[in-house]
N, C-alpha and C positions, 0 to 999 in steps of 0.2 A: 467827143465820141460821136460817131455817126450812128444812125438808126440800125444799120446792119450789125455793127459791133455790139450795141446794146442788146439786140435780139439774140445774138450768138451767146452773150454772157448769160442771159436769162435761160436760154436753152441748155447751156452747160450746167448751170445750177440745178435745173429741173432734172436732168439726167443723173447727176450726182445724188440728189435727194432720192430719186427712184431706186438707184442701185443700193444705197445704204438701207432703205426701207425693205427692199426685197431680201437683202443679206440678213438683216435682223430677223425677219419673219422665218426664212428658211432655216437659219441657225437655231432658232428656238424650237422649230418642229423636229429638227434632226439632233437635238441635244441627247448625248449619251445617257443611258440609264445606269444606275448603280447595280452592281451584280447582286447585292443583297437587297432585293426589292422589299423585304419585310421591314427594313429600316428606312426606306425611301420616304421623303417628305414630298407629297404632291398636293399642290393648292392651285386654285383658280387664280387668274390675274386679280380679280376683286379681293380674294382672301389675302394675297400677297400685299396688295395696296393697303389693306386694313392693318397688317401687322408690321410693316416696314415704314420707315420715314420716307419722304419723297426722294431724298438723296440715295438712301439704301435701295429703294426700288429702281431708280434710274441706273445704278451701277450693277446690282445683283441680277435684276430681271431684264433690263434693256441693254446690258453690256456696255455701260458707260465707263468713263474714266475720270477720276478726280485729278485736280491739278497737281503737278509734281511739287514736292516740298511743303504741302499743306496738310497732309494726313497726320492724325494723332499718333500713329504707330511708326512713322518714319524714323524718328530718333528715340524711340521707346526702348529702354534697356532692362526692364524688369524681367525676372525669371518667371517662367510660366508657360502656358499653352495658349496659342492663338486659335480661336474658334470661328466658325462660319456665323456671320451676323444674321443670316437667314434662318438657320436651323439649329445652331449650337454644336454642330459636329466639330470634333477636335481635328485641326488641320496641320498646324505647324508648331514646333517647339522653339522656345527662345534659344535653345542650344544650337540651332541651325540658322539663326538670324544673323545677318551681317550688314554692314553699311556699304552698299554698292555704289553710292554716289548718284543713283538714278533719281532720287526724290520720292521713291516709294519703298515700303518695307520689302526687304528681299531675304529670301531663304534659299539654302542650297539643297534642301530636300524636305518633303512633307513628312509628317509623323509616320505614315505608311503610304505606299503607292496606291492602295485601295481607297484612300481618303480623297484623292484628287484625280479627276478625269481630265483628259486633254482632247482637244479638237483643233483641226486646222482652221485658221481664221484668215480669210483672204480679203478682209475689209480694208478700206483706205488704200487700195492699190499696192498692198504688200502682203507677203505670206508670213504669218506668225503662228505660234502655238498658244491657243487660249487654254487657260486652266479654269476648271469648274469644280464646285463642291460635288462630290459623288453622291451625297445624300439628298440634296435638294436641287442640284443643277444650277445653283447660283454662280454667276460670273465673278471670278476672283481677280483675274488679271491675265498675264501672259508669262510663258516660260521661254527663256533664252539660253543659248549654249555658250555663255560667256561668264559663267560663275566660277567660284573657287573649287579647289579639290575638296573632297574626293569625287564629287559628281560632275563638276564642270558645268552645272546648271544654275540658273538664276530664276527663281520663282518670284516674279515682280508682282506684288499684290496691292490692290487698293485698300487703304486703311478702312474705308467705309464698309468693305466686305468682311471685316474682321471684328471679333470680340476678343476679350482677353481674360483669362483666368489665372490670377497670380499663383505662383507655387507656394505651397504651405511651408513656412519656415519652422523647422524643428527647434524647439526651445528645450535646452537641457535644464532639467530641474535637479537641484542638488538636494538630496534627502537630508533631513535633520540629523540622521545618524552619522552621515559622512562629515557634516559640519562639526558635530560634537566630538568626533574621533580625532580631530586635528589638534 
């Protein structure tokens, strides 16, 4: 490699880094707010760092992405509710979870449209729809229009962005009277 090629490579890397930094800063400043502001969770960057793991902070607050096929909820099949790892808001039901083959937990709809905000994401030289927790503004992942019926949508979510609350299993108890009457 000659010197001009090396200089051009460094310049390209610097421009890419600058664009990604500017996008991240602008996106955080323009983050949509939840309609129900009384329930919104607003914290400083320092507060978020104090209550999230470094990986949760990277994904939820800095719009990172976990590696495909590595998340704990990718092949998770328990019945229950998936919550925001940042604020605990209920986001997705196991009833709408499916295996998209993408390597990330996928859902065809949120529990309600008010739980998840969307925003145009033009990072990495492509146009996508980012999904965010309406309550705390945490980055969840992206939404694509290649999902199953009835919505045709795929909410592709980072496992790190999620918590999980198992569904309570109703246990039938047989009373002593019923047993005695047999």
